[in-house]
All heavy atoms as an XYZ file, in Angstrom:
834
protein
N     105.244    111.966     96.707
C     104.539    112.632     97.808
C     103.431    113.520     97.302
O     103.585    114.131     96.265
C     105.476    113.488     98.647
C     105.917    113.092     99.973
S     104.877    112.269    101.072
C     105.997    110.999    101.443
N     102.331    113.557     97.994
C     101.185    114.428     97.587
C     100.849    115.240     98.837
O     101.095    114.815     99.983
C      99.932    113.573     97.284
C     100.226    112.584     96.177
C     100.244    113.248     94.822
C     100.393    112.142     93.736
N     100.573    112.698     92.450
N     100.195    116.369     98.585
C      99.638    117.227     99.688
C      98.181    116.962     99.753
O      97.444    117.198     98.775
C      99.942    118.714     99.493
C      99.277    119.608    100.484
C      99.774    119.380    101.870
C      99.601    121.112    100.035
N      97.654    116.460    100.839
C      96.288    116.124    101.047
C      95.654    117.335    101.848
O      96.265    117.718    102.875
C      96.096    114.886    101.839
C      94.717    114.562    102.261
C      93.853    114.202    101.106
C      94.762    113.387    103.296
N      94.518    117.870    101.362
C      93.875    118.930    101.962
C      92.480    118.501    102.249
O      91.807    118.075    101.314
C      93.944    120.244    101.165
C      95.373    120.618    100.817
C      93.151    121.342    101.870
C      95.495    121.659     99.785
N      91.934    118.639    103.363
C      90.517    118.360    103.740
C      89.892    119.461    104.424
O      90.425    120.017    105.436
C      90.433    117.106    104.620
C      91.184    115.889    104.009
C      89.019    116.761    105.043
C      91.266    114.672    104.901
N      88.758    119.877    104.026
C      87.981    120.884    104.665
C      86.564    120.261    104.950
O      86.008    119.526    104.173
C      87.800    122.227    103.846
O      87.057    121.901    102.721
C      89.155    122.771    103.624
N      85.969    120.677    106.105
C      84.644    120.269    106.440
C      84.094    121.039    107.576
O      84.755    121.771    108.223
C      84.675    118.757    106.800
N      82.849    120.897    107.795
C      82.208    121.486    108.992
C      82.808    120.919    110.224
O      83.195    119.713    110.258
C      80.658    121.191    108.917
O      80.039    121.643    110.067
N      82.888    121.690    111.278
C      83.498    121.199    112.558
C      82.834    119.935    113.086
O      83.499    119.147    113.706
C      83.293    122.354    113.616
C      83.974    122.067    114.902
C      85.421    122.281    114.872
C      85.990    122.133    116.309
N      87.313    121.683    116.276
N      81.571    119.705    112.790
C      80.938    118.474    113.302
C      81.479    117.176    112.691
O      81.195    116.109    113.269
N      82.217    117.262    111.587
C      82.781    116.026    111.019
C      84.190    115.744    111.538
O      84.885    114.844    111.045
C      82.793    116.188    109.497
C      81.485    116.200    108.861
C      81.141    117.180    107.981
C      80.545    115.208    109.099
C      79.917    117.204    107.369
C      79.320    115.156    108.481
C      78.905    116.222    107.663
N      84.696    116.440    112.492
C      86.015    116.324    113.059
C      86.400    114.950    113.326
O      87.407    114.373    112.846
C      86.092    117.190    114.266
C      87.431    117.912    114.400
O      88.270    117.855    113.460
O      87.600    118.640    115.366
N      85.623    114.189    114.182
C      85.936    112.836    114.587
C      85.973    111.906    113.382
O      86.851    110.923    113.332
C      85.017    112.338    115.658
C      85.252    113.015    116.977
C      84.320    112.601    118.060
C      84.512    113.358    119.353
N      83.655    113.002    120.436
N      85.058    112.138    112.446
C      84.947    111.220    111.317
C      86.230    111.359    110.452
O      86.751    110.394    109.922
C      83.742    111.584    110.481
C      82.424    111.444    111.245
O      81.948    112.470    111.722
N      81.981    110.288    111.362
N      86.726    112.619    110.290
C      87.886    112.814    109.471
C      89.117    112.176    110.120
O      89.917    111.490    109.387
C      88.146    114.341    109.287
C      87.013    114.944    108.518
C      89.514    114.651    108.614
C      87.039    116.512    108.432
N      89.263    112.355    111.449
C      90.454    111.678    112.039
C      90.330    110.154    111.931
O      91.376    109.547    111.641
C      90.483    112.018    113.595
C      91.470    111.198    114.340
C      90.782    113.523    113.723
N      89.140    109.587    112.065
C      89.057    108.085    111.864
C      89.408    107.744    110.396
O      90.133    106.730    110.152
C      87.598    107.732    112.132
C      87.324    106.195    111.940
C      85.840    105.868    112.048
N      85.003    106.667    111.229
C      84.805    106.516    109.933
N      85.540    105.663    109.227
N      83.958    107.321    109.261
N      88.984    108.525    109.434
C      89.356    108.141    108.029
C      90.813    108.323    107.795
O      91.385    107.463    106.997
C      88.513    109.140    107.080
C      87.132    108.819    106.921
S      86.294    109.891    105.781
C      84.969    110.539    106.684
N      91.423    109.280    108.368
C      92.888    109.502    108.214
C      93.679    108.304    108.788
O      94.490    107.661    108.092
C      93.357    110.792    108.815
C      92.965    112.028    108.063
C      93.212    113.233    109.045
C      93.770    112.248    106.828
N      93.202    107.845    109.904
C      93.851    106.736    110.608
C      93.641    105.421    109.785
O      94.580    104.602    109.522
C      93.385    106.507    111.988
C      93.949    107.585    112.915
C      93.361    107.331    114.347
C      93.894    108.434    115.321
N      93.434    108.273    116.682
N      92.410    105.253    109.278
C      92.092    104.033    108.521
C      92.926    103.959    107.224
O      93.349    102.917    106.715
C      90.654    103.979    108.139
O      89.882    104.005    109.368
C      90.183    102.760    107.363
N      93.123    105.184    106.636
C      93.880    105.236    105.324
C      95.369    105.159    105.608
O      96.209    105.239    104.619
C      93.536    106.519    104.594
N      95.792    105.089    106.820
C      97.275    104.949    107.083
C      98.023    106.237    107.200
O      99.275    106.296    107.145
N      97.269    107.357    107.309
C      97.896    108.651    107.440
C      98.267    108.857    108.946
O      97.427    109.037    109.767
C      97.001    109.774    106.957
C      97.695    111.121    107.152
C      96.670    109.565    105.426
N      99.554    108.725    109.221
C      99.979    108.787    110.661
C     100.289    110.214    111.139
O     100.352    110.449    112.355
C     101.187    107.875    110.861
C     100.775    106.467    110.578
C     101.960    105.512    110.765
C     101.776    104.182    110.189
N     101.526    103.141    110.829
N     100.681    111.063    110.239
C     100.998    112.378    110.652
C     100.169    113.434    109.906
O     100.120    113.347    108.561
C     102.488    112.671    110.298
C     103.414    111.684    110.894
N     103.804    111.691    112.198
C     104.005    110.568    110.335
C     104.602    110.747    112.438
N     104.754    109.942    111.340
N      99.476    114.242    110.536
C      98.777    115.281    109.862
C      98.595    116.540    110.737
O      98.837    116.473    111.979
C      97.346    114.797    109.448
C      96.551    114.283    110.596
C      95.738    115.054    111.318
C      96.518    112.931    110.831
C      94.930    114.550    112.392
C      95.765    112.369    111.944
C      94.986    113.247    112.683
N      98.258    117.668    110.132
C      98.031    118.890    110.946
C      96.587    119.299    110.719
O      96.038    118.951    109.723
C      98.995    120.000    110.452
O     100.304    119.622    110.604
N      96.044    120.087    111.683
C      94.707    120.577    111.547
C      94.571    121.922    112.205
O      95.380    122.223    113.085
C      93.670    119.622    112.007
C      93.694    119.435    113.498
C      92.862    120.192    114.296
C      94.539    118.576    114.165
C      92.796    120.054    115.685
C      94.523    118.468    115.489
C      93.642    119.213    116.256
N      93.572    122.670    111.839
C      93.289    123.886    112.552
C      91.768    124.244    112.287
O      91.215    123.843    111.303
C      94.155    125.002    112.151
C      93.999    125.534    110.731
C      94.955    126.575    110.327
O      96.180    126.316    110.319
N      94.562    127.769    110.091
N      91.274    124.945    113.292
C      89.894    125.452    113.186
C      89.940    126.649    112.236
O      90.903    127.525    112.291
C      89.348    125.914    114.541
C      89.171    124.722    115.398
O      88.962    123.551    114.972
O      89.145    124.911    116.640
N      88.957    126.712    111.345
C      88.786    127.872    110.351
C      87.311    128.205    110.308
O      86.438    127.481    110.682
C      89.347    127.507    108.945
C      90.864    127.226    108.978
C      88.590    126.296    108.372
N      87.068    129.445    109.748
C      85.751    129.882    109.543
C      85.419    129.725    108.081
O      86.192    130.333    107.242
C      85.544    131.321    109.943
C      85.574    131.459    111.470
O      85.108    130.574    112.167
N      86.120    132.530    111.924
N      84.403    128.982    107.672
C      83.976    128.864    106.332
C      82.996    129.987    106.059
O      82.225    130.484    106.889
N      83.085    130.465    104.773
C      82.248    131.621    104.411
C      81.494    131.262    103.121
O      82.026    130.705    102.250
C      83.197    132.843    104.138
C      82.451    134.027    103.529
C      81.788    134.928    104.383
C      82.397    134.208    102.200
C      81.205    136.034    103.876
C      81.701    135.346    101.721
C      81.153    136.171    102.515
O      80.516    137.281    101.945
N      80.173    131.651    103.140
C      79.340    131.420    101.951
C      78.643    132.782    101.724
O      77.953    133.236    102.606
C      78.328    130.295    102.146
C      77.466    130.073    100.946
C      76.505    128.899    101.179
O      76.647    128.053    102.126
N      75.530    128.716    100.354
N      78.705    133.210    100.434
C      78.085    134.432    100.016
C      76.649    134.008     99.552
O      76.529    133.317     98.513
C      78.914    135.086     98.902
C      78.268    136.441     98.516
O      77.270    136.822     99.105
O      78.830    137.076     97.624
N      75.636    134.538    100.222
C      74.308    134.212     99.892
C      73.687    135.367     99.049
O      72.400    135.364     98.947
C      73.422    133.919    101.126
C      73.943    132.767    101.891
O      74.347    131.740    101.305
N      73.949    132.825    103.232
N      74.362    136.254     98.515
C      73.873    137.430     97.895
C      72.924    137.085     96.675
O      71.983    137.851     96.413
C      74.948    138.384     97.437
N      73.189    135.977     96.059
C      72.377    135.523     94.856
C      71.088    134.874     95.269
O      70.260    134.590     94.356
C      73.227    134.637     94.017
C      74.382    135.354     93.337
O      74.399    136.628     93.290
O      75.347    134.666     92.869
N      70.964    134.524     96.560
C      69.732    133.782     96.943
C      68.674    134.789     97.509
O      68.972    135.854     97.903
C      70.094    132.813     98.016
C      71.098    131.715     97.562
C      71.494    130.796     98.763
O      70.932    130.923     99.791
N      72.392    129.897     98.439
N      67.444    134.310     97.408
C      66.377    135.066     97.933
C      66.439    135.062     99.478
O      66.172    134.053    100.119
C      65.005    134.501     97.455
C      63.849    135.380     97.833
O      63.925    136.393     98.669
N      62.668    134.953     97.425
N      66.771    136.202    100.085
C      66.937    136.214    101.536
C      65.681    136.020    102.313
O      65.700    135.633    103.543
C      67.569    137.575    101.912
C      68.939    137.806    101.367
C      69.465    139.206    101.904
C      69.938    136.716    101.773
N      64.521    136.095    101.660
C      63.177    135.971    102.334
C      63.001    134.436    102.596
O      62.199    134.025    103.450
C      62.085    136.457    101.531
C      62.076    137.958    101.462
O      62.502    138.582    102.392
N      61.643    138.531    100.327
N      63.775    133.504    101.896
C      63.655    132.081    102.135
C      64.362    131.641    103.322
O      64.381    130.462    103.617
C      64.129    131.402    100.911
C      63.232    131.598     99.686
O      62.023    131.990     99.914
O      63.727    131.447     98.510
N      65.243    132.444    103.925
C      66.052    132.136    105.101
C      65.582    132.662    106.405
O      65.025    133.796    106.458
C      67.533    132.556    104.906
C      68.152    132.017    103.661
N      68.653    130.724    103.601
C      68.323    132.544    102.436
C      69.144    130.515    102.363
N      68.917    131.560    101.632
N      65.682    131.880    107.435
C      65.233    132.272    108.807
C      66.041    133.497    109.189
O      65.413    134.528    109.659
C      65.443    131.094    109.777
C      64.974    131.479    111.112
C      65.715    131.915    112.182
C      63.612    131.327    111.553
N      64.900    132.064    113.249
C      63.561    131.771    112.888
C      62.401    130.930    110.978
C      62.466    131.817    113.748
C      61.291    130.992    111.804
C      61.303    131.396    113.114
N      67.366    133.494    109.063
C      68.146    134.623    109.406
C      68.553    135.263    108.004
O      69.497    134.785    107.390
C      69.349    134.246    110.138
C      69.061    133.637    111.492
C      69.122    132.238    111.733
C      68.613    134.426    112.591
C      68.843    131.684    112.924
C      68.352    133.793    113.833
C      68.338    132.497    113.974
N      67.923    136.306    107.659
C      68.079    136.879    106.329
C      69.394    137.712    106.289
O      69.373    138.863    106.512
C      66.861    137.739    105.920
N      70.468    137.102    106.053
C      71.758    137.787    105.922
C      72.368    137.414    104.581
O      72.014    136.375    103.951
C      72.707    137.408    107.033
O      72.973    135.993    106.965
C      72.239    137.702    108.355
N      73.283    138.197    104.072
C      73.838    137.920    102.778
C      75.061    136.974    102.880
O      75.580    136.510    101.913
C      74.288    139.213    102.086
C      73.082    140.083    101.662
C      73.578    141.285    100.865
O      74.725    141.416    100.604
O      72.714    142.049    100.475
N      75.544    136.797    104.091
C      76.733    135.840    104.253
C      76.482    134.901    105.437
O      75.877    135.224    106.439
C      77.995    136.642    104.497
N      77.038    133.731    105.241
C      76.997    132.686    106.273
C      78.382    132.313    106.627
O      79.198    131.992    105.788
C      76.228    131.433    105.728
O      74.885    131.839    105.326
C      76.061    130.450    106.839
N      78.666    132.347    107.930
C      79.982    131.945    108.406
C      79.793    130.621    109.239
O      78.918    130.581    110.106
C      80.667    132.956    109.312
C      81.997    132.422    109.876
C      80.940    134.258    108.454
N      80.594    129.533    108.901
C      80.439    128.245    109.540
C      81.724    127.870    110.294
O      82.843    128.054    109.674
C      80.073    127.241    108.511
O      78.986    127.612    107.711
C      79.834    125.900    109.112
N      81.563    127.332    111.446
C      82.768    126.771    112.091
C      83.204    125.502    111.362
O      82.441    124.564    111.154
C      82.458    126.416    113.538
C      82.209    127.590    114.444
C      81.973    127.205    115.865
O      82.095    125.975    116.304
O      81.752    128.151    116.697
N      84.484    125.588    110.846
C      85.007    124.469    109.984
C      86.318    124.053    110.500
O      86.921    124.599    111.450
C      85.067    124.997    108.575
O      83.832    125.477    108.095
N      86.860    122.997    109.856
C      88.192    122.456    110.168
C      88.909    122.300    108.845
O      88.329    122.107    107.800
C      88.158    121.122    110.928
C      87.653    121.337    112.371
C      87.299    120.109    110.219
N      90.228    122.449    108.951
C      91.140    122.281    107.872
C      92.180    121.256    108.270
O      92.873    121.480    109.240
C      91.795    123.613    107.384
C      92.936    123.519    106.385
C      92.372    123.145    105.018
C      93.653    124.913    106.308
N      92.280    120.203    107.515
C      93.327    119.155    107.765
C      94.288    119.202    106.526
O      93.854    119.331    105.439
C      92.806    117.732    107.871
C      91.991    117.520    109.136
C      90.677    118.002    109.374
C      92.689    116.870    110.150
C      90.091    117.766    110.543
C      92.007    116.628    111.393
C      90.730    117.092    111.591
O      90.128    116.890    112.775
N      95.595    118.928    106.765
C      96.540    118.873    105.680
C      97.667    117.850    106.158
O      98.022    117.784    107.276
C      97.097    120.188    105.241
C      97.497    121.162    106.321
C      98.826    121.224    106.741
C      96.500    121.875    107.014
C      99.166    122.047    107.777
C      96.944    122.729    108.026
C      98.269    122.808    108.458
O      98.595    123.740    109.384
N      98.205    117.174    105.157
C      99.262    116.139    105.376
C      99.975    115.878    104.093
O      99.433    115.983    102.988
C      98.604    114.897    105.927
N     101.256    115.538    104.232
C     101.971    114.994    103.116
C     101.846    113.471    103.176
O     102.138    112.891    104.245
C     103.472    115.404    103.263
C     103.741    116.821    103.144
C     103.968    117.698    104.166
C     103.710    117.422    101.751
C     104.137    119.023    104.042
C     103.981    118.763    101.624
C     104.171    119.516    102.797
N     101.300    112.893    102.082
C     101.014    111.461    102.068
C     101.472    110.796    100.777
O     101.624    111.489     99.726
C      99.520    111.221    102.355
C      99.115    111.733    103.694
C      98.665    111.964    101.241
N     101.531    109.489    100.780
C     101.793    108.705     99.524
C     100.536    108.615     98.658
O      99.428    108.855     99.160
C     102.265    107.378     99.877
O     101.222    106.608    100.435
N     100.685    108.369     97.443
C      99.484    108.268     96.512
C      98.568    107.249     96.935
O      97.383    107.238     96.914
C     100.039    108.018     95.122
C      98.830    108.037     94.131
C      99.319    108.198     92.664
O     100.464    108.459     92.450
O      98.428    108.062     91.802
N      99.138    106.029     97.537
C      98.353    104.971     98.008
C      97.343    105.431     99.125
O      96.215    105.078     99.130
C      99.246    103.847     98.574
C      98.478    102.693     99.104
C      99.443    101.614     99.658
O     100.340    101.225     98.963
O      99.299    101.253    100.881
N      97.905    106.176    100.100
C      97.083    106.643    101.140
C      95.979    107.640    100.662
O      94.829    107.628    101.107
C      97.926    107.493    102.185
C      98.911    106.507    102.966
O     100.136    106.642    102.642
N      98.448    105.631    103.753
N      96.317    108.523     99.694
C      95.298    109.394     99.137
C      94.114    108.697     98.494
O      92.989    109.024     98.602
C      95.937    110.428     98.186
O      96.450    109.749     96.999
C      97.010    111.210     98.800
N      94.440    107.623     97.686
C      93.379    106.933     97.037
C      92.450    106.271     98.008
O      91.239    106.343     97.872
C      93.968    105.857     96.033
C      94.666    106.461     94.879
O      94.451    107.611     94.472
N      95.613    105.711     94.358
N      92.914    105.688     99.081
C      92.039    105.096    100.070
C      91.323    106.097    100.820
O      90.075    105.911    101.015
C      92.896    104.292    101.013
C      92.096    103.504    102.032
C      92.921    102.611    102.970
O      94.073    102.438    102.793
N      92.210    102.117    104.042
N      91.866    107.222    101.136
C      91.175    108.313    101.903
C      90.084    108.888    101.037
O      88.886    109.072    101.503
C      92.114    109.359    102.395
C      91.407    110.412    103.167
C      91.200    109.918    104.656
C      92.013    111.780    103.128
N      90.319    109.197     99.737
C      89.305    109.804     98.856
C      88.134    108.800     98.682
O      87.020    109.339     98.635
C      89.933    110.169     97.522
C      90.937    111.326     97.610
C      91.553    111.501     96.159
C      90.281    112.597     98.006
N      88.422    107.594     98.664
C      87.363    106.531     98.498
C      86.532    106.540     99.736
O      85.263    106.510     99.739
C      87.927    105.187     98.252
N      87.131    106.664    100.856
C      86.419    106.705    102.236
C      85.566    108.022    102.281
O      84.412    107.942    102.783
C      87.294    106.639    103.393
C      87.844    105.222    103.572
C      88.398    105.012    104.934
O      87.725    105.450    105.925
O      89.465    104.313    105.049
N      86.101    109.104    101.856
C      85.334    110.373    101.940
C      84.166    110.275    101.095
O      83.045    110.668    101.407
C      86.279    111.476    101.537
C      85.446    112.825    101.339
C      87.276    111.787    102.586
N      84.301    109.727     99.863
C      83.147    109.509     98.917
C      82.081    108.689     99.507
O      80.876    108.917     99.433
C      83.652    109.014     97.614
C      84.289    110.050     96.760
O      84.189    111.291     96.941
O      85.102    109.574     95.807
N      82.454    107.505    100.153
C      81.482    106.726    100.761
C      80.785    107.347    101.941
O      79.584    107.189    102.065
C      82.146    105.357    101.262
C      82.651    104.488    100.152
C      83.489    103.282    100.721
O      83.814    103.266    101.941
N      83.888    102.412     99.808
N      81.496    108.073    102.774
C      80.898    108.745    103.884
C      79.898    109.779    103.374
O      78.765    109.936    103.842
C      82.024    109.471    104.683
C      81.510    110.180    105.861
C      81.262    109.542    107.034
C      81.343    111.552    105.846
C      80.823    110.225    108.158
C      80.877    112.253    106.949
C      80.579    111.602    108.050
N      80.333    110.616    102.405
C      79.452    111.749    101.862
C      78.208    111.155    101.206
O      77.136    111.720    101.322
C      80.198    112.544    100.860
C      81.188    113.533    101.516
O      81.042    113.806    102.780
N      82.183    113.891    100.683
N      78.293    109.944    100.532
C      77.097    109.327     99.922
C      76.029    109.016    100.811
O      74.869    109.103    100.388
C      77.635    108.051     99.131
N      76.306    108.723    102.111
C      75.217    108.417    103.020
C      74.801    109.494    103.963
O      73.899    109.325    104.874
C      75.636    107.136    103.910
C      75.804    105.980    102.959
C      76.808    107.434    104.683
N      75.307    110.696    103.797
C      75.053    111.771    104.582
C      73.753    112.493    104.039
O      73.763    112.698    102.847
C      76.166    112.808    104.716
C      77.415    112.238    105.385
C      77.143    111.690    106.729
O      76.688    112.407    107.594
N      77.466    110.439    106.969
N      72.921    112.929    104.826
C      71.696    113.616    104.446
C      71.757    115.072    104.871
O      70.900    115.554    105.621
C      70.397    112.880    105.053
C      69.202    113.348    104.322
O      69.253    113.928    103.302
N      68.044    113.138    105.012
N      72.885    115.727    104.486
C      73.144    117.095    104.936
C      73.604    117.898    103.697
O      74.069    117.214    102.720
C      74.078    117.205    106.041
C      73.551    116.628    107.381
C      75.406    116.561    105.710
N      73.546    119.164    103.772
C      74.044    120.079    102.688
C      75.536    120.056    102.652
O      76.156    120.086    101.596
C      73.495    121.445    102.781
C      72.150    121.625    102.101
C      71.791    123.178    102.038
O      71.896    123.827    103.007
N      71.330    123.495    100.878
N      76.131    120.085    103.778
C      77.557    120.161    103.918
C      78.270    118.838    103.876
O      77.729    117.917    104.594
C      77.880    120.989    105.171
O      79.300    121.058    105.331
N      79.306    118.636    103.199
C      80.024    117.432    103.111
C      81.450    117.599    103.402
O      81.917    118.725    103.563
C      79.802    116.742    101.676
C      78.490    116.263    101.375
N      77.546    117.008    100.747
C      77.894    115.109    101.783
C      76.470    116.318    100.668
N      76.638    115.095    101.276
N      82.178    116.530    103.527
C      83.623    116.611    103.671
C      84.234    116.846    102.281
O      83.865    116.134    101.282
C      84.195    115.367    104.295
C      83.731    115.182    105.738
C      85.731    115.299    104.279
C      83.977    113.880    106.366
N      85.146    117.749    102.137
C      85.796    118.104    100.824
C      87.263    117.732    100.965
O      87.987    118.210    101.841
C      85.640    119.548    100.511
C      84.216    119.982    100.408
N      83.412    119.789     99.362
C      83.421    120.605    101.381
C      82.121    120.240     99.609
N      82.224    120.768    100.787
N      87.722    116.934    100.085
C      89.251    116.525    100.055
C      89.770    116.740     98.682
O      89.129    116.563     97.633
C      89.303    114.989    100.464
N      91.009    117.182     98.734
C      91.748    117.438     97.436
C      93.230    116.914     97.643
O      93.743    116.966     98.678
C      91.752    118.873     97.147
N      93.730    116.579     96.555
C      95.154    116.094     96.473
C      95.907    116.965     95.575
O      95.502    117.109     94.437
C      95.266    114.550     96.093
C      96.686    114.123     96.031
C      94.432    113.711     97.045
N      97.078    117.515     96.005
C      97.927    118.376     95.169
C      99.194    117.692     95.009
O      99.847    117.242     95.962
C      98.037    119.700     95.902
C      98.876    120.594     95.015
C      96.732    120.344     96.157
N      99.710    117.595     93.790
C     101.020    116.983     93.425
C     102.066    118.009     93.972
O     102.004    119.276     93.774
C     101.131    116.799     91.993
N     103.111    117.427     94.539
C     104.241    118.168     95.034
C     105.295    118.135     94.010
O     105.794    116.990     93.670
C     104.760    117.669     96.378
C     103.655    117.627     97.471
C     105.975    118.417     96.841
C     103.097    119.076     97.833
N     105.709    119.231     93.428
C     106.718    119.292     92.430
C     108.137    119.056     92.985
O     108.897    118.261     92.405
C     106.667    120.626     91.668
C     107.597    120.674     90.425
C     107.396    121.943     89.719
O     106.248    122.444     89.564
O     108.344    122.493     89.246
N     108.421    119.698     94.078
C     109.727    119.526     94.814
C     109.521    119.654     96.283
O     108.586    120.398     96.689
C     110.671    120.625     94.359
C     111.231    120.431     92.971
C     112.290    121.527     92.664
C     112.857    121.347     91.301
N     113.950    122.333     91.018
N     110.344    119.021     97.055
C     110.381    119.305     98.496
C     111.784    118.977     99.024
O     112.530    118.160     98.355
C     109.216    118.534     99.158
C     109.277    117.019     99.166
S     107.880    116.224     99.820
C     107.963    116.566    101.539
N     111.996    119.427    100.231
C     113.331    119.043    100.794
C     113.358    117.563    101.242
O     112.321    116.975    101.141
C     113.750    119.986    101.922
C     112.658    119.827    103.114
O     111.636    119.528    102.919
N     113.204    120.144    104.273
N     114.443    117.146    101.700
C     114.693    115.769    102.060
C     114.101    115.472    103.407
O     114.820    115.356    104.394
C     116.175    115.453    102.086
C     116.572    114.278    101.176
O     115.711    113.610    100.720
N     117.822    114.113    100.920
N     112.829    115.148    103.499
C     112.245    114.776    104.763
C     112.076    113.299    104.853
O     111.842    112.655    103.859
C     110.787    115.411    104.812
C     110.791    116.956    104.880
C     109.378    117.427    104.816
C     111.477    117.555    106.142
N     112.108    112.754    106.054
C     111.840    111.419    106.290
C     110.439    111.266    106.826
O     110.229    111.138    107.958
C     112.867    110.770    107.294
C     114.307    110.832    106.712
O     114.405    110.607    105.609
N     115.244    111.113    107.535
N     109.490    111.257    105.908
C     108.111    111.184    106.386
C     107.689    109.728    106.292
O     107.914    108.902    105.534
C     107.170    111.952    105.421
C     107.410    113.428    105.432
C     106.452    114.090    104.418
C     107.169    114.064    106.793
């Protein structure tokens, strides 16, 4: 079992759900989160709204999945991101689970 974690801008919500279903991930959880970016190192005169921090409406998905499902999903995320012409992309990570209780997932 692996723990799959996906974060992205809220606008990618439907795309993520489609990718999860295509990869065979039948059970997952999600929640709305605020993404934060510290712009203190950038020249604030280059931005329309000159602030040192940017907060973005984002989503967080997580699921316990098999390695087979993670490989397919990561490939789909890479393909999706490759054709996007935006700064923000879908970010996916897989974490190995050392131990867990006896769940029938």
